[in-house]
C-alpha positions as CSV (number, residue, x, y, z in Angstrom):
1,M,39.6,-49.4,36.0
2,R,41.1,-51.9,38.4
3,L,42.4,-55.2,37.0
4,L,44.1,-58.3,38.5
5,E,47.5,-59.1,37.0
6,A,47.1,-62.7,35.9
7,T,50.5,-63.9,36.9
8,T,50.6,-62.4,40.4
9,L,46.9,-61.7,41.2
10,R,48.0,-58.3,42.2
11,L,45.5,-55.4,41.7
12,V,46.6,-52.7,39.3
13,D,44.8,-49.4,38.6
14,F,44.6,-48.1,35.0
15,A,43.5,-44.7,33.6
16,P,40.5,-44.9,31.2
17,D,42.8,-44.2,28.2
18,N,45.4,-46.8,29.2
19,I,43.5,-50.0,29.8
20,P,45.3,-53.1,28.6
21,L,43.6,-56.1,27.0
22,Y,41.8,-58.2,29.6
23,A,39.6,-61.2,30.2
24,I,36.5,-60.9,32.4
25,L,34.7,-63.4,34.6
26,S,30.9,-63.9,34.7
27,H,29.7,-66.0,37.6
28,T,27.2,-66.3,40.4
29,W,28.2,-65.2,43.9
30,E,28.6,-68.0,46.5
31,E,29.7,-68.0,50.1
32,G,33.3,-67.1,50.7
33,E,34.0,-64.9,47.7
34,V,37.3,-63.1,47.5
35,L,36.7,-59.4,48.2
36,F,38.7,-56.3,47.5
37,E,40.0,-56.1,51.1
38,D,41.1,-59.8,50.9
39,I,43.6,-58.9,48.2
40,G,45.0,-56.1,50.2
41,K,45.3,-58.1,53.4
42,G,46.8,-61.1,51.7
43,T,44.0,-63.4,52.8
44,A,42.5,-64.1,49.4
45,S,44.0,-67.6,49.1
46,T,42.1,-68.7,52.3
47,K,38.7,-68.1,50.7
48,P,36.7,-70.7,48.8
49,G,36.3,-68.3,45.9
50,Y,40.0,-68.0,45.4
51,K,40.1,-71.1,43.2
52,K,37.7,-69.5,40.7
53,I,40.0,-66.5,40.4
54,E,43.0,-68.8,39.9
55,Y,41.2,-70.6,37.1
56,T,40.2,-67.4,35.5
57,A,43.8,-66.1,35.6
58,Q,45.2,-69.4,34.2
59,Q,42.7,-69.4,31.4
60,A,43.5,-65.8,30.5
61,L,47.2,-66.6,30.3
62,R,46.5,-69.5,28.0
63,D,44.5,-67.1,25.9
64,G,47.5,-64.7,25.8
65,L,46.0,-62.1,28.2
66,E,47.9,-60.6,31.1
67,Y,45.0,-59.1,33.0
68,I,41.6,-60.2,34.3
69,W,38.6,-58.5,35.9
70,V,36.5,-60.2,38.6
71,D,33.7,-58.2,40.2
72,T,34.1,-59.6,43.7
73,C,37.6,-58.2,44.2
74,C,38.2,-55.5,41.6
75,I,35.6,-53.2,43.1
76,N,35.9,-51.7,46.5
77,K,32.3,-52.1,47.6
78,E,33.1,-50.2,50.9
79,S,33.1,-47.0,48.7
80,S,29.6,-46.1,47.6
81,A,31.0,-43.8,45.0
82,E,33.2,-46.5,43.4
83,L,30.4,-49.0,43.5
84,S,28.0,-46.7,41.8
85,E,30.6,-45.8,39.1
86,S,31.4,-49.5,38.6
87,I,27.9,-50.7,38.1
88,N,27.2,-47.8,35.7
89,S,30.3,-48.8,33.8
90,M,29.9,-52.6,33.9
91,F,28.1,-53.1,30.6
92,R,31.0,-51.3,28.9
93,W,33.6,-53.3,30.7
94,Y,32.1,-56.6,29.6
95,Q,31.6,-55.2,26.1
96,Q,35.3,-54.2,25.8
97,A,36.7,-57.4,27.2
98,Q,38.6,-59.7,24.8
99,V,36.8,-62.7,26.2
100,C,34.3,-63.3,28.9
101,Y,34.5,-66.6,30.9
102,A,31.0,-67.7,32.0
103,Y,31.5,-70.0,35.0
104,L,28.6,-72.4,35.6
105,A,29.3,-73.5,39.2
106,D,26.4,-75.9,39.3
107,L,27.1,-77.7,36.0
108,D,29.1,-80.9,36.0
109,G,29.6,-81.0,32.3
110,D,26.4,-82.1,30.5
111,I,25.5,-79.3,28.2
112,N,21.9,-80.5,28.2
113,E,21.6,-79.5,31.8
114,M,22.5,-75.9,31.1
115,V,18.8,-74.9,31.3
116,S,18.8,-75.5,35.0
117,C,21.9,-73.5,35.8
118,R,21.6,-70.7,38.3
119,W,23.6,-68.4,36.1
120,F,20.7,-68.1,33.7
121,T,18.4,-66.9,36.5
122,R,20.4,-64.0,37.9
123,G,19.9,-60.3,37.1
124,F,23.5,-59.2,36.4
125,T,24.4,-62.1,34.2
126,L,22.0,-60.9,31.5
127,Q,24.3,-58.0,30.5
128,E,27.3,-60.3,31.0
129,L,25.8,-62.6,28.3
130,I,24.7,-59.8,25.9
131,A,27.5,-57.2,26.1
132,P,30.7,-59.3,25.2
133,S,31.1,-60.5,21.7
134,N,33.1,-63.5,22.9
135,V,31.7,-65.5,25.8
136,V,33.1,-69.0,26.6
137,F,31.2,-71.2,29.0
138,F,32.9,-73.4,31.6
139,S,31.6,-76.2,33.8
140,R,32.2,-76.6,37.6
141,S,35.5,-78.2,37.0
142,W,36.6,-75.5,34.5
143,V,36.1,-77.6,31.4
144,S,35.2,-75.6,28.3
145,L,31.6,-76.2,27.1
146,G,31.9,-74.0,24.0
147,S,31.3,-70.3,23.1
148,K,28.2,-68.3,23.0
149,M,28.3,-68.7,19.2
150,D,28.6,-72.5,19.5
151,L,25.7,-72.7,21.9
152,C,23.6,-69.9,20.6
153,D,20.5,-71.9,19.8
154,A,20.4,-73.5,23.2
155,I,21.1,-70.2,25.0
156,S,18.4,-68.5,23.0
157,D,15.9,-71.1,24.0
158,I,16.8,-70.8,27.7
159,T,16.8,-67.0,27.8
160,G,14.2,-66.0,25.2
161,I,16.8,-63.7,23.6
162,G,16.7,-63.7,19.8
163,L,19.8,-64.9,18.0
164,E,20.1,-61.5,16.3
165,Y,20.8,-59.8,19.6
166,L,22.5,-62.7,21.3
167,C,25.1,-63.0,18.5
168,Q,25.1,-59.3,17.9
169,Y,23.9,-59.4,14.3
170,R,21.7,-56.5,15.2
171,E,22.3,-53.6,17.5
172,L,20.8,-54.0,21.0
173,E,19.0,-50.7,20.6
174,C,16.9,-52.3,17.8
175,A,15.1,-54.4,20.3
176,S,12.1,-52.7,21.8
177,I,12.0,-51.6,25.4
178,A,9.4,-54.2,26.2
179,Q,11.4,-56.9,24.5
180,R,14.5,-56.1,26.5
181,M,12.4,-55.9,29.7
182,S,11.1,-59.4,28.9
183,W,14.6,-60.9,29.0
184,A,14.9,-59.9,32.6
185,A,11.3,-60.8,33.7
186,T,12.2,-64.0,35.4
187,R,15.6,-63.1,36.7
188,Q,16.4,-62.5,40.3
189,T,18.7,-60.3,42.4
190,S,19.9,-60.5,46.0
191,R,18.8,-56.9,46.7
192,P,15.6,-55.4,45.4
193,E,17.3,-52.4,43.9
194,D,19.6,-54.5,41.8
195,I,16.8,-55.6,39.5
196,A,16.9,-52.0,38.2
197,Y,20.6,-51.5,38.5
198,C,21.5,-54.6,36.5
199,L,19.6,-53.2,33.5
200,L,21.4,-49.9,33.3
201,G,23.6,-51.0,30.4
202,I,20.9,-52.9,28.6
203,F,19.0,-49.6,28.2
204,S,22.1,-47.3,27.9
205,V,21.1,-45.5,31.1
206,N,23.2,-44.0,33.9
207,M,21.9,-43.2,37.3
208,P,23.1,-43.0,40.9
209,L,22.8,-46.1,43.1
210,L,20.7,-45.6,46.2
211,Y,20.6,-48.8,48.1
212,G,17.7,-48.7,50.5
213,E,15.3,-47.2,48.0
214,G,13.7,-50.6,47.2
215,A,11.2,-50.6,44.4
216,R,11.8,-46.9,43.8
217,A,14.9,-47.9,41.9
218,F,12.9,-49.5,39.1
219,I,10.6,-46.4,38.9
220,R,13.7,-44.3,38.4
221,L,15.0,-46.6,35.7
222,E,11.7,-46.3,33.9
223,E,11.8,-42.5,34.1
224,E,15.4,-42.5,32.7
225,I,14.3,-44.8,29.9
226,M,11.4,-42.5,29.0
227,R,13.7,-39.5,29.0
228,K,15.9,-41.2,26.4
229,S,13.5,-43.1,24.3
230,A,10.2,-42.4,22.5
231,D,9.4,-46.2,22.5
232,Q,5.9,-46.5,23.9
233,S,6.3,-50.3,24.4
234,L,7.5,-49.5,28.0
235,F,3.9,-48.7,28.9
236,A,2.7,-52.1,27.6
237,W,5.3,-53.7,29.8
């Protein structure tokens, strides 16, 4: 796993059995994100997305954590093998983080406006909400809005996810296949394949990424789910 050192914003690789405590960022992609190659070239600070990474690092240090993970720059997306491994590992990475910072870039601070935030409409943010036990929400200006536990009723209303799964009172596997599918029904992804790939962790499935396969990705996901589960609710979905 590759992490950013919070004090220097330098990338550091760690073996699976030697990963330090870290904070993780959940956000929606915008123009000018800091990519893996920007860190290596030293051009990260020229990108609009750099401020978001700085805020994440500063918050992590305040929380006593020395490392952060940010998807835009901690994955080398030029390597298809690394990208595939990372997306298959992502649910676990969010699950194992000490804290997840959910950055709502289009929210000025009024919690009542959370319902219209783009963050709640994207495919990958579903697992980023469910997997971590500790999620803290931040507004556009990086003001804390409260934790997932603090805001659980409002988030449940927005997402349709029951409190028992949102707050991890029950194991995710206790939710039927159809129920979990329903959580993603209105969410969107930039690439058609990602509507399947963003659900791998939700269904405890691993499969190779084949960008260009289009709707076939979702068929493969269903096939993998059927191989692992006898839950017939998938067919109702």
